[in-house]
mmCIF file of the N, C-alpha and C atoms, coordinates in Angstrom:
data_MODEL
# 
_entry.id   MODEL 
# 
loop_
_atom_site.group_PDB 
_atom_site.id 
_atom_site.type_symbol 
_atom_site.label_atom_id 
_atom_site.label_alt_id 
_atom_site.label_comp_id 
_atom_site.label_asym_id 
_atom_site.label_entity_id 
_atom_site.label_seq_id 
_atom_site.pdbx_PDB_ins_code 
_atom_site.Cartn_x 
_atom_site.Cartn_y 
_atom_site.Cartn_z 
_atom_site.occupancy 
_atom_site.B_iso_or_equiv 
_atom_site.pdbx_formal_charge 
_atom_site.auth_seq_id 
_atom_site.auth_comp_id 
_atom_site.auth_asym_id 
_atom_site.auth_atom_id 
_atom_site.pdbx_PDB_model_num 
ATOM 1   N N  . MET A 1 1  ? -21.139 12.840 72.595 1.00 0.00 ? 1  MET A N  1 
ATOM 2   C CA . MET A 1 1  ? -19.845 13.116 73.214 1.00 0.00 ? 1  MET A CA 1 
ATOM 3   C C  . MET A 1 1  ? -19.365 14.496 72.789 1.00 0.00 ? 1  MET A C  1 
ATOM 4   N N  . ILE A 1 2  ? -18.876 15.267 73.726 1.00 0.00 ? 2  ILE A N  1 
ATOM 5   C CA . ILE A 1 2  ? -18.397 16.617 73.446 1.00 0.00 ? 2  ILE A CA 1 
ATOM 6   C C  . ILE A 1 2  ? -16.923 16.557 73.086 1.00 0.00 ? 2  ILE A C  1 
ATOM 7   N N  . SER A 1 3  ? -16.576 17.126 71.947 1.00 0.00 ? 3  SER A N  1 
ATOM 8   C CA . SER A 1 3  ? -15.178 17.162 71.530 1.00 0.00 ? 3  SER A CA 1 
ATOM 9   C C  . SER A 1 3  ? -14.453 18.250 72.305 1.00 0.00 ? 3  SER A C  1 
ATOM 10  N N  . THR A 1 4  ? -13.258 17.949 72.786 1.00 0.00 ? 4  THR A N  1 
ATOM 11  C CA . THR A 1 4  ? -12.495 18.943 73.539 1.00 0.00 ? 4  THR A CA 1 
ATOM 12  C C  . THR A 1 4  ? -11.547 19.714 72.632 1.00 0.00 ? 4  THR A C  1 
ATOM 13  N N  . PHE A 1 5  ? -11.614 19.473 71.337 1.00 0.00 ? 5  PHE A N  1 
ATOM 14  C CA . PHE A 1 5  ? -10.730 20.179 70.414 1.00 0.00 ? 5  PHE A CA 1 
ATOM 15  C C  . PHE A 1 5  ? -11.537 20.920 69.370 1.00 0.00 ? 5  PHE A C  1 
ATOM 16  N N  . GLN A 1 6  ? -11.083 22.111 69.071 1.00 0.00 ? 6  GLN A N  1 
ATOM 17  C CA . GLN A 1 6  ? -11.698 22.929 68.043 1.00 0.00 ? 6  GLN A CA 1 
ATOM 18  C C  . GLN A 1 6  ? -10.993 22.687 66.738 1.00 0.00 ? 6  GLN A C  1 
ATOM 19  N N  . ARG A 1 7  ? -11.464 23.322 65.691 1.00 0.00 ? 7  ARG A N  1 
ATOM 20  C CA . ARG A 1 7  ? -10.713 23.276 64.440 1.00 0.00 ? 7  ARG A CA 1 
ATOM 21  C C  . ARG A 1 7  ? -9.339  23.870 64.687 1.00 0.00 ? 7  ARG A C  1 
ATOM 22  N N  . GLY A 1 8  ? -8.296  23.263 64.176 1.00 0.00 ? 8  GLY A N  1 
ATOM 23  C CA . GLY A 1 8  ? -6.949  23.751 64.383 1.00 0.00 ? 8  GLY A CA 1 
ATOM 24  C C  . GLY A 1 8  ? -6.235  23.033 65.514 1.00 0.00 ? 8  GLY A C  1 
ATOM 25  N N  . GLY A 1 9  ? -6.930  22.152 66.225 1.00 0.00 ? 9  GLY A N  1 
ATOM 26  C CA . GLY A 1 9  ? -6.268  21.363 67.244 1.00 0.00 ? 9  GLY A CA 1 
ATOM 27  C C  . GLY A 1 9  ? -6.039  22.080 68.559 1.00 0.00 ? 9  GLY A C  1 
ATOM 28  N N  . TYR A 1 10 ? -6.691  23.215 68.802 1.00 0.00 ? 10 TYR A N  1 
ATOM 29  C CA . TYR A 1 10 ? -6.513  23.917 70.059 1.00 0.00 ? 10 TYR A CA 1 
ATOM 30  C C  . TYR A 1 10 ? -7.529  23.401 71.066 1.00 0.00 ? 10 TYR A C  1 
ATOM 31  N N  . PRO A 1 11 ? -7.081  23.086 72.282 1.00 0.00 ? 11 PRO A N  1 
ATOM 32  C CA . PRO A 1 11 ? -8.040  22.613 73.280 1.00 0.00 ? 11 PRO A CA 1 
ATOM 33  C C  . PRO A 1 11 ? -8.986  23.728 73.683 1.00 0.00 ? 11 PRO A C  1 
ATOM 34  N N  . MET A 1 12 ? -10.208 23.362 74.008 1.00 0.00 ? 12 MET A N  1 
ATOM 35  C CA . MET A 1 12 ? -11.164 24.361 74.461 1.00 0.00 ? 12 MET A CA 1 
ATOM 36  C C  . MET A 1 12 ? -11.935 23.815 75.647 1.00 0.00 ? 12 MET A C  1 
ATOM 37  N N  . ASP A 1 13 ? -12.526 24.692 76.378 1.00 0.00 ? 13 ASP A N  1 
ATOM 38  C CA . ASP A 1 13 ? -13.300 24.315 77.549 1.00 0.00 ? 13 ASP A CA 1 
ATOM 39  C C  . ASP A 1 13 ? -14.704 23.892 77.108 1.00 0.00 ? 13 ASP A C  1 
ATOM 40  N N  . PRO A 1 14 ? -15.109 22.649 77.342 1.00 0.00 ? 14 PRO A N  1 
ATOM 41  C CA . PRO A 1 14 ? -16.445 22.228 76.906 1.00 0.00 ? 14 PRO A CA 1 
ATOM 42  C C  . PRO A 1 14 ? -17.562 22.909 77.692 1.00 0.00 ? 14 PRO A C  1 
ATOM 43  N N  . TYR A 1 15 ? -17.225 23.512 78.850 1.00 0.00 ? 15 TYR A N  1 
ATOM 44  C CA . TYR A 1 15 ? -18.234 24.172 79.661 1.00 0.00 ? 15 TYR A CA 1 
ATOM 45  C C  . TYR A 1 15 ? -18.244 25.685 79.456 1.00 0.00 ? 15 TYR A C  1 
ATOM 46  N N  . ALA A 1 16 ? -17.535 26.154 78.458 1.00 0.00 ? 16 ALA A N  1 
ATOM 47  C CA . ALA A 1 16 ? -17.462 27.597 78.213 1.00 0.00 ? 16 ALA A CA 1 
ATOM 48  C C  . ALA A 1 16 ? -18.790 28.113 77.685 1.00 0.00 ? 16 ALA A C  1 
ATOM 49  N N  . LYS A 1 17 ? -19.038 29.379 77.942 1.00 0.00 ? 17 LYS A N  1 
ATOM 50  C CA . LYS A 1 17 ? -20.229 30.022 77.396 1.00 0.00 ? 17 LYS A CA 1 
ATOM 51  C C  . LYS A 1 17 ? -20.042 30.193 75.891 1.00 0.00 ? 17 LYS A C  1 
ATOM 52  N N  . PRO A 1 18 ? -21.111 30.398 75.137 1.00 0.00 ? 18 PRO A N  1 
ATOM 53  C CA . PRO A 1 18 ? -20.975 30.493 73.669 1.00 0.00 ? 18 PRO A CA 1 
ATOM 54  C C  . PRO A 1 18 ? -19.982 31.549 73.206 1.00 0.00 ? 18 PRO A C  1 
ATOM 55  N N  . ASN A 1 19 ? -19.912 32.683 73.875 1.00 0.00 ? 19 ASN A N  1 
ATOM 56  C CA . ASN A 1 19 ? -18.990 33.737 73.457 1.00 0.00 ? 19 ASN A CA 1 
ATOM 57  C C  . ASN A 1 19 ? -17.544 33.429 73.825 1.00 0.00 ? 19 ASN A C  1 
ATOM 58  N N  . GLU A 1 20 ? -17.337 32.501 74.751 1.00 0.00 ? 20 GLU A N  1 
ATOM 59  C CA . GLU A 1 20 ? -15.994 32.168 75.193 1.00 0.00 ? 20 GLU A CA 1 
ATOM 60  C C  . GLU A 1 20 ? -15.370 31.056 74.359 1.00 0.00 ? 20 GLU A C  1 
ATOM 61  N N  . ARG A 1 21 ? -16.108 30.501 73.408 1.00 0.00 ? 21 ARG A N  1 
ATOM 62  C CA . ARG A 1 21 ? -15.593 29.400 72.609 1.00 0.00 ? 21 ARG A CA 1 
ATOM 63  C C  . ARG A 1 21 ? -14.725 29.877 71.451 1.00 0.00 ? 21 ARG A C  1 
ATOM 64  N N  . ARG A 1 22 ? -14.710 31.163 71.191 1.00 0.00 ? 22 ARG A N  1 
ATOM 65  C CA . ARG A 1 22 ? -13.957 31.681 70.056 1.00 0.00 ? 22 ARG A CA 1 
ATOM 66  C C  . ARG A 1 22 ? -12.524 31.952 70.468 1.00 0.00 ? 22 ARG A C  1 
ATOM 67  N N  . VAL A 1 23 ? -11.724 30.885 70.524 1.00 0.00 ? 23 VAL A N  1 
ATOM 68  C CA . VAL A 1 23 ? -10.320 30.971 70.911 1.00 0.00 ? 23 VAL A CA 1 
ATOM 69  C C  . VAL A 1 23 ? -9.483  30.308 69.838 1.00 0.00 ? 23 VAL A C  1 
ATOM 70  N N  . GLY A 1 24 ? -8.171  30.472 69.927 1.00 0.00 ? 24 GLY A N  1 
ATOM 71  C CA . GLY A 1 24 ? -7.273  29.845 68.956 1.00 0.00 ? 24 GLY A CA 1 
ATOM 72  C C  . GLY A 1 24 ? -7.407  30.464 67.582 1.00 0.00 ? 24 GLY A C  1 
ATOM 73  N N  . LEU A 1 25 ? -7.452  29.636 66.554 1.00 0.00 ? 25 LEU A N  1 
ATOM 74  C CA . LEU A 1 25 ? -7.555  30.145 65.192 1.00 0.00 ? 25 LEU A CA 1 
ATOM 75  C C  . LEU A 1 25 ? -8.917  30.755 64.919 1.00 0.00 ? 25 LEU A C  1 
ATOM 76  N N  . ASN A 1 26 ? -9.912  30.386 65.728 1.00 0.00 ? 26 ASN A N  1 
ATOM 77  C CA . ASN A 1 26 ? -11.269 30.865 65.524 1.00 0.00 ? 26 ASN A CA 1 
ATOM 78  C C  . ASN A 1 26 ? -11.525 32.219 66.181 1.00 0.00 ? 26 ASN A C  1 
ATOM 79  N N  . ARG A 1 27 ? -10.525 32.762 66.874 1.00 0.00 ? 27 ARG A N  1 
ATOM 80  C CA . ARG A 1 27 ? -10.736 34.000 67.622 1.00 0.00 ? 27 ARG A CA 1 
ATOM 81  C C  . ARG A 1 27 ? -10.954 35.186 66.679 1.00 0.00 ? 27 ARG A C  1 
ATOM 82  N N  . PRO A 1 28 ? -11.672 36.198 67.117 1.00 0.00 ? 28 PRO A N  1 
ATOM 83  C CA . PRO A 1 28 ? -11.840 37.392 66.278 1.00 0.00 ? 28 PRO A CA 1 
ATOM 84  C C  . PRO A 1 28 ? -10.533 38.161 66.177 1.00 0.00 ? 28 PRO A C  1 
ATOM 85  N N  . LYS A 1 29 ? -10.228 38.651 65.016 1.00 0.00 ? 29 LYS A N  1 
ATOM 86  C CA . LYS A 1 29 ? -8.972  39.371 64.794 1.00 0.00 ? 29 LYS A CA 1 
ATOM 87  C C  . LYS A 1 29 ? -9.138  40.823 65.246 1.00 0.00 ? 29 LYS A C  1 
ATOM 88  N N  . ILE A 1 30 ? -8.142  41.300 65.976 1.00 0.00 ? 30 ILE A N  1 
ATOM 89  C CA . ILE A 1 30 ? -8.192  42.667 66.498 1.00 0.00 ? 30 ILE A CA 1 
ATOM 90  C C  . ILE A 1 30 ? -7.422  43.570 65.551 1.00 0.00 ? 30 ILE A C  1 
ATOM 91  N N  . SER A 1 31 ? -8.062  44.632 65.105 1.00 0.00 ? 31 SER A N  1 
ATOM 92  C CA . SER A 1 31 ? -7.346  45.631 64.307 1.00 0.00 ? 31 SER A CA 1 
ATOM 93  C C  . SER A 1 31 ? -7.399  46.936 65.079 1.00 0.00 ? 31 SER A C  1 
ATOM 94  N N  . HIS A 1 32 ? -6.232  47.518 65.319 1.00 0.00 ? 32 HIS A N  1 
ATOM 95  C CA . HIS A 1 32 ? -6.163  48.724 66.130 1.00 0.00 ? 32 HIS A CA 1 
ATOM 96  C C  . HIS A 1 32 ? -6.410  49.978 65.318 1.00 0.00 ? 32 HIS A C  1 
ATOM 97  N N  . LEU A 1 33 ? -6.255  49.862 64.017 1.00 0.00 ? 33 LEU A N  1 
ATOM 98  C CA . LEU A 1 33 ? -6.518  50.994 63.136 1.00 0.00 ? 33 LEU A CA 1 
ATOM 99  C C  . LEU A 1 33 ? -7.524  50.570 62.085 1.00 0.00 ? 33 LEU A C  1 
ATOM 100 N N  . PRO A 1 34 ? -8.410  51.478 61.677 1.00 0.00 ? 34 PRO A N  1 
ATOM 101 C CA . PRO A 1 34 ? -9.350  51.111 60.614 1.00 0.00 ? 34 PRO A CA 1 
ATOM 102 C C  . PRO A 1 34 ? -8.629  50.870 59.289 1.00 0.00 ? 34 PRO A C  1 
ATOM 103 N N  . SER A 1 35 ? -9.232  50.081 58.433 1.00 0.00 ? 35 SER A N  1 
ATOM 104 C CA . SER A 1 35 ? -8.593  49.719 57.170 1.00 0.00 ? 35 SER A CA 1 
ATOM 105 C C  . SER A 1 35 ? -8.397  50.925 56.256 1.00 0.00 ? 35 SER A C  1 
ATOM 106 N N  . GLU A 1 36 ? -9.143  52.005 56.472 1.00 0.00 ? 36 GLU A N  1 
ATOM 107 C CA . GLU A 1 36 ? -8.952  53.216 55.654 1.00 0.00 ? 36 GLU A CA 1 
ATOM 108 C C  . GLU A 1 36 ? -7.603  53.865 55.959 1.00 0.00 ? 36 GLU A C  1 
ATOM 109 N N  . ILE A 1 37 ? -7.138  53.738 57.187 1.00 0.00 ? 37 ILE A N  1 
ATOM 110 C CA . ILE A 1 37 ? -5.880  54.363 57.590 1.00 0.00 ? 37 ILE A CA 1 
ATOM 111 C C  . ILE A 1 37 ? -4.704  53.434 57.304 1.00 0.00 ? 37 ILE A C  1 
ATOM 112 N N  . ASP A 1 38 ? -4.801  52.187 57.769 1.00 0.00 ? 38 ASP A N  1 
ATOM 113 C CA . ASP A 1 38 ? -3.703  51.228 57.622 1.00 0.00 ? 38 ASP A CA 1 
ATOM 114 C C  . ASP A 1 38 ? -4.038  50.259 56.493 1.00 0.00 ? 38 ASP A C  1 
ATOM 115 N N  . LYS A 1 39 ? -3.446  50.480 55.334 1.00 0.00 ? 39 LYS A N  1 
ATOM 116 C CA . LYS A 1 39 ? -3.760  49.665 54.163 1.00 0.00 ? 39 LYS A CA 1 
ATOM 117 C C  . LYS A 1 39 ? -2.737  48.561 53.907 1.00 0.00 ? 39 LYS A C  1 
ATOM 118 N N  . ARG A 1 40 ? -1.829  48.326 54.883 1.00 0.00 ? 40 ARG A N  1 
ATOM 119 C CA . ARG A 1 40 ? -0.824  47.293 54.702 1.00 0.00 ? 40 ARG A CA 1 
ATOM 120 C C  . ARG A 1 40 ? -1.452  45.906 54.857 1.00 0.00 ? 40 ARG A C  1 
ATOM 121 N N  . THR A 1 41 ? -0.903  44.958 54.127 1.00 0.00 ? 41 THR A N  1 
ATOM 122 C CA . THR A 1 41 ? -1.352  43.584 54.281 1.00 0.00 ? 41 THR A CA 1 
ATOM 123 C C  . THR A 1 41 ? -0.608  42.945 55.442 1.00 0.00 ? 41 THR A C  1 
ATOM 124 N N  . ARG A 1 42 ? -1.045  41.758 55.803 1.00 0.00 ? 42 ARG A N  1 
ATOM 125 C CA . ARG A 1 42 ? -0.408  41.056 56.917 1.00 0.00 ? 42 ARG A CA 1 
ATOM 126 C C  . ARG A 1 42 ? 1.061   40.773 56.619 1.00 0.00 ? 42 ARG A C  1 
ATOM 127 N N  . SER A 1 43 ? 1.348   40.376 55.394 1.00 0.00 ? 43 SER A N  1 
ATOM 128 C CA . SER A 1 43 ? 2.742   40.078 55.033 1.00 0.00 ? 43 SER A CA 1 
ATOM 129 C C  . SER A 1 43 ? 3.604   41.335 55.054 1.00 0.00 ? 43 SER A C  1 
ATOM 130 N N  . GLN A 1 44 ? 3.029   42.486 54.703 1.00 0.00 ? 44 GLN A N  1 
ATOM 131 C CA . GLN A 1 44 ? 3.786   43.744 54.759 1.00 0.00 ? 44 GLN A CA 1 
ATOM 132 C C  . GLN A 1 44 ? 4.096   44.118 56.204 1.00 0.00 ? 44 GLN A C  1 
ATOM 133 N N  . ARG A 1 45 ? 3.130   43.924 57.091 1.00 0.00 ? 45 ARG A N  1 
ATOM 134 C CA . ARG A 1 45 ? 3.381   44.211 58.511 1.00 0.00 ? 45 ARG A CA 1 
ATOM 135 C C  . ARG A 1 45 ? 4.439   43.264 59.066 1.00 0.00 ? 45 ARG A C  1 
ATOM 136 N N  . ARG A 1 46 ? 4.373   42.000 58.680 1.00 0.00 ? 46 ARG A N  1 
ATOM 137 C CA . ARG A 1 46 ? 5.359   41.028 59.144 1.00 0.00 ? 46 ARG A CA 1 
ATOM 138 C C  . ARG A 1 46 ? 6.745   41.380 58.631 1.00 0.00 ? 46 ARG A C  1 
ATOM 139 N N  . ALA A 1 47 ? 6.844   41.803 57.366 1.00 0.00 ? 47 ALA A N  1 
ATOM 140 C CA . ALA A 1 47 ? 8.136   42.179 56.790 1.00 0.00 ? 47 ALA A CA 1 
ATOM 141 C C  . ALA A 1 47 ? 8.733   43.377 57.533 1.00 0.00 ? 47 ALA A C  1 
ATOM 142 N N  . ALA A 1 48 ? 7.892   44.351 57.866 1.00 0.00 ? 48 ALA A N  1 
ATOM 143 C CA . ALA A 1 48 ? 8.372   45.521 58.601 1.00 0.00 ? 48 ALA A CA 1 
ATOM 144 C C  . ALA A 1 48 ? 8.883   45.122 59.983 1.00 0.00 ? 48 ALA A C  1 
ATOM 145 N N  . LYS A 1 49 ? 8.169   44.218 60.621 1.00 0.00 ? 49 LYS A N  1 
ATOM 146 C CA . LYS A 1 49 ? 8.573   43.744 61.939 1.00 0.00 ? 49 LYS A CA 1 
ATOM 147 C C  . LYS A 1 49 ? 9.908   42.998 61.863 1.00 0.00 ? 49 LYS A C  1 
ATOM 148 N N  . GLN A 1 50 ? 10.059  42.146 60.844 1.00 0.00 ? 50 GLN A N  1 
ATOM 149 C CA . GLN A 1 50 ? 11.304  41.406 60.689 1.00 0.00 ? 50 GLN A CA 1 
ATOM 150 C C  . GLN A 1 50 ? 12.465  42.331 60.377 1.00 0.00 ? 50 GLN A C  1 
ATOM 151 N N  . GLU A 1 51 ? 12.204  43.404 59.642 1.00 0.00 ? 51 GLU A N  1 
ATOM 152 C CA . GLU A 1 51 ? 13.235  44.395 59.330 1.00 0.00 ? 51 GLU A CA 1 
ATOM 153 C C  . GLU A 1 51 ? 13.735  45.062 60.608 1.00 0.00 ? 51 GLU A C  1 
ATOM 154 N N  . ILE A 1 52 ? 12.810  45.405 61.486 1.00 0.00 ? 52 ILE A N  1 
ATOM 155 C CA . ILE A 1 52 ? 13.177  46.049 62.748 1.00 0.00 ? 52 ILE A CA 1 
ATOM 156 C C  . ILE A 1 52 ? 13.994  45.095 63.618 1.00 0.00 ? 52 ILE A C  1 
ATOM 157 N N  . THR A 1 53 ? 13.559  43.824 63.693 1.00 0.00 ? 53 THR A N  1 
ATOM 158 C CA . THR A 1 53 ? 14.304  42.871 64.519 1.00 0.00 ? 53 THR A CA 1 
ATOM 159 C C  . THR A 1 53 ? 15.691  42.610 63.947 1.00 0.00 ? 53 THR A C  1 
ATOM 160 N N  . ALA A 1 54 ? 15.815  42.588 62.625 1.00 0.00 ? 54 ALA A N  1 
ATOM 161 C CA . ALA A 1 54 ? 17.130  42.395 62.011 1.00 0.00 ? 54 ALA A CA 1 
ATOM 162 C C  . ALA A 1 54 ? 18.051  43.570 62.327 1.00 0.00 ? 54 ALA A C  1 
ATOM 163 N N  . GLU A 1 55 ? 17.494  44.782 62.305 1.00 0.00 ? 55 GLU A N  1 
ATOM 164 C CA . GLU A 1 55 ? 18.284  45.969 62.631 1.00 0.00 ? 55 GLU A CA 1 
ATOM 165 C C  . GLU A 1 55 ? 18.758  45.922 64.084 1.00 0.00 ? 55 GLU A C  1 
ATOM 166 N N  . ARG A 1 56 ? 17.867  45.538 64.996 1.00 0.00 ? 56 ARG A N  1 
ATOM 167 C CA . ARG A 1 56 ? 18.246  45.433 66.407 1.00 0.00 ? 56 ARG A CA 1 
ATOM 168 C C  . ARG A 1 56 ? 19.304  44.364 66.608 1.00 0.00 ? 56 ARG A C  1 
ATOM 169 N N  . ARG A 1 57 ? 19.158  43.246 65.896 1.00 0.00 ? 57 ARG A N  1 
ATOM 170 C CA . ARG A 1 57 ? 20.140  42.160 65.994 1.00 0.00 ? 57 ARG A CA 1 
ATOM 171 C C  . ARG A 1 57 ? 21.508  42.647 65.532 1.00 0.00 ? 57 ARG A C  1 
ATOM 172 N N  . ALA A 1 58 ? 21.541  43.432 64.452 1.00 0.00 ? 58 ALA A N  1 
ATOM 173 C CA . ALA A 1 58 ? 22.810  43.951 63.934 1.00 0.00 ? 58 ALA A CA 1 
ATOM 174 C C  . ALA A 1 58 ? 23.451  44.918 64.927 1.00 0.00 ? 58 ALA A C  1 
ATOM 175 N N  . ILE A 1 59 ? 22.638  45.743 65.584 1.00 0.00 ? 59 ILE A N  1 
ATOM 176 C CA . ILE A 1 59 ? 23.165  46.681 66.581 1.00 0.00 ? 59 ILE A CA 1 
ATOM 177 C C  . ILE A 1 59 ? 23.790  45.917 67.747 1.00 0.00 ? 59 ILE A C  1 
ATOM 178 N N  . LYS A 1 60 ? 23.088  44.883 68.226 1.00 0.00 ? 60 LYS A N  1 
ATOM 179 C CA . LYS A 1 60 ? 23.614  44.086 69.331 1.00 0.00 ? 60 LYS A CA 1 
ATOM 180 C C  . LYS A 1 60 ? 24.907  43.376 68.932 1.00 0.00 ? 60 LYS A C  1 
ATOM 181 N N  . LYS A 1 61 ? 24.937  42.863 67.699 1.00 0.00 ? 61 LYS A N  1 
ATOM 182 C CA . LYS A 1 61 ? 26.122  42.156 67.219 1.00 0.00 ? 61 LYS A CA 1 
ATOM 183 C C  . LYS A 1 61 ? 27.315  43.105 67.155 1.00 0.00 ? 61 LYS A C  1 
ATOM 184 N N  . ALA A 1 62 ? 27.091  44.319 66.649 1.00 0.00 ? 62 ALA A N  1 
ATOM 185 C CA . ALA A 1 62 ? 28.166  45.305 66.571 1.00 0.00 ? 62 ALA A CA 1 
ATOM 186 C C  . ALA A 1 62 ? 28.654  45.691 67.965 1.00 0.00 ? 62 ALA A C  1 
ATOM 187 N N  . ALA A 1 63 ? 27.722  45.822 68.909 1.00 0.00 ? 63 ALA A N  1 
ATOM 188 C CA . ALA A 1 63 ? 28.105  46.174 70.274 1.00 0.00 ? 63 ALA A CA 1 
ATOM 189 C C  . ALA A 1 63 ? 28.949  45.057 70.901 1.00 0.00 ? 63 ALA A C  1 
ATOM 190 N N  . ARG A 1 64 ? 28.546  43.809 70.676 1.00 0.00 ? 64 ARG A N  1 
ATOM 191 C CA . ARG A 1 64 ? 29.339  42.690 71.214 1.00 0.00 ? 64 ARG A CA 1 
ATOM 192 C C  . ARG A 1 64 ? 30.739  42.672 70.618 1.00 0.00 ? 64 ARG A C  1 
ATOM 193 N N  . ARG A 1 65 ? 30.836  42.896 69.306 1.00 0.00 ? 65 ARG A N  1 
ATOM 194 C CA . ARG A 1 65 ? 32.154  42.923 68.658 1.00 0.00 ? 65 ARG A CA 1 
ATOM 195 C C  . ARG A 1 65 ? 33.018  44.036 69.223 1.00 0.00 ? 65 ARG A C  1 
ATOM 196 N N  . ASN A 1 66 ? 32.403  45.202 69.440 1.00 0.00 ? 66 ASN A N  1 
ATOM 197 C CA . ASN A 1 66 ? 33.135  46.350 69.967 1.00 0.00 ? 66 ASN A CA 1 
ATOM 198 C C  . ASN A 1 66 ? 33.650  46.055 71.375 1.00 0.00 ? 66 ASN A C  1 
ATOM 199 N N  . LEU A 1 67 ? 32.792  45.480 72.229 1.00 0.00 ? 67 LEU A N  1 
ATOM 200 C CA . LEU A 1 67 ? 33.219  45.146 73.589 1.00 0.00 ? 67 LEU A CA 1 
ATOM 201 C C  . LEU A 1 67 ? 34.317  44.089 73.593 1.00 0.00 ? 67 LEU A C  1 
ATOM 202 N N  . LYS A 1 68 ? 34.200  43.120 72.700 1.00 0.00 ? 68 LYS A N  1 
ATOM 203 C CA . LYS A 1 68 ? 35.222  42.068 72.617 1.00 0.00 ? 68 LYS A CA 1 
ATOM 204 C C  . LYS A 1 68 ? 36.559  42.662 72.197 1.00 0.00 ? 68 LYS A C  1 
ATOM 205 N N  . LYS A 1 69 ? 36.517  43.598 71.241 1.00 0.00 ? 69 LYS A N  1 
ATOM 206 C CA . LYS A 1 69 ? 37.750  44.240 70.776 1.00 0.00 ? 69 LYS A CA 1 
ATOM 207 C C  . LYS A 1 69 ? 38.385  45.068 71.900 1.00 0.00 ? 69 LYS A C  1 
ATOM 208 N N  . GLN A 1 70 ? 37.548  45.801 72.643 1.00 0.00 ? 70 GLN A N  1 
ATOM 209 C CA . GLN A 1 70 ? 38.061  46.587 73.767 1.00 0.00 ? 70 GLN A CA 1 
ATOM 210 C C  . GLN A 1 70 ? 38.719  45.692 74.810 1.00 0.00 ? 70 GLN A C  1 
ATOM 211 N N  . LEU A 1 71 ? 38.074  44.568 75.110 1.00 0.00 ? 71 LEU A N  1 
ATOM 212 C CA . LEU A 1 71 ? 38.615  43.634 76.086 1.00 0.00 ? 71 LEU A CA 1 
ATOM 213 C C  . LEU A 1 71 ? 39.953  43.071 75.619 1.00 0.00 ? 71 LEU A C  1 
ATOM 214 N N  . GLN A 1 72 ? 40.026  42.690 74.361 1.00 0.00 ? 72 GLN A N  1 
ATOM 215 C CA . GLN A 1 72 ? 41.278  42.168 73.822 1.00 0.00 ? 72 GLN A CA 1 
ATOM 216 C C  . GLN A 1 72 ? 42.374  43.224 73.847 1.00 0.00 ? 72 GLN A C  1 
ATOM 217 N N  . ASP A 1 73 ? 42.036  44.488 73.552 1.00 0.00 ? 73 ASP A N  1 
ATOM 218 C CA . ASP A 1 73 ? 43.022  45.572 73.593 1.00 0.00 ? 73 ASP A CA 1 
ATOM 219 C C  . ASP A 1 73 ? 43.533  45.781 75.020 1.00 0.00 ? 73 ASP A C  1 
ATOM 220 N N  . GLU A 1 74 ? 42.614  45.736 76.012 1.00 0.00 ? 74 GLU A N  1 
ATOM 221 C CA . GLU A 1 74 ? 43.004  45.909 77.396 1.00 0.00 ? 74 GLU A CA 1 
ATOM 222 C C  . GLU A 1 74 ? 43.919  44.773 77.859 1.00 0.00 ? 74 GLU A C  1 
ATOM 223 N N  . LEU A 1 75 ? 43.591  43.563 77.447 1.00 0.00 ? 75 LEU A N  1 
ATOM 224 C CA . LEU A 1 75 ? 44.421  42.418 77.819 1.00 0.00 ? 75 LEU A CA 1 
ATOM 225 C C  . LEU A 1 75 ? 45.802  42.494 77.151 1.00 0.00 ? 75 LEU A C  1 
ATOM 226 N N  . ALA A 1 76 ? 45.842  42.991 75.937 1.00 0.00 ? 76 ALA A N  1 
ATOM 227 C CA . ALA A 1 76 ? 47.112  43.126 75.208 1.00 0.00 ? 76 ALA A CA 1 
ATOM 228 C C  . ALA A 1 76 ? 47.998  44.192 75.872 1.00 0.00 ? 76 ALA A C  1 
ATOM 229 N N  . GLN A 1 77 ? 47.410  45.256 76.393 1.00 0.00 ? 77 GLN A N  1 
ATOM 230 C CA . GLN A 1 77 ? 48.172  46.327 77.038 1.00 0.00 ? 77 GLN A CA 1 
ATOM 231 C C  . GLN A 1 77 ? 48.750  45.839 78.364 1.00 0.00 ? 77 GLN A C  1 
ATOM 232 N N  . GLU A 1 78 ? 47.998  45.005 79.084 1.00 0.00 ? 78 GLU A N  1 
ATOM 233 C CA . GLU A 1 78 ? 48.466  44.506 80.372 1.00 0.00 ? 78 GLU A CA 1 
ATOM 234 C C  . GLU A 1 78 ? 49.641  43.531 80.205 1.00 0.00 ? 78 GLU A C  1 
ATOM 235 N N  . SER A 1 79 ? 49.685  42.807 79.112 1.00 0.00 ? 79 SER A N  1 
ATOM 236 C CA . SER A 1 79 ? 50.726  41.802 78.932 1.00 0.00 ? 79 SER A CA 1 
ATOM 237 C C  . SER A 1 79 ? 52.047  42.402 78.534 1.00 0.00 ? 79 SER A C  1 
# 
């Protein structure tokens, strides 16, 4: 019997060619820069990414607060 699940619980095609079976956790990892140039670890890259998203979130939050304040000021002037 052919198992339809690979290690990690990802479904796979039982009729796939041998090179097409490397999916899910078993897939080859792509590195866009050689290790001589980019010496960061995976956790360092993740931390940098989270830092950027936190900064963007803060910018959006400040913009929303600013727009809300402007709206409240406009409503206060009309009353």
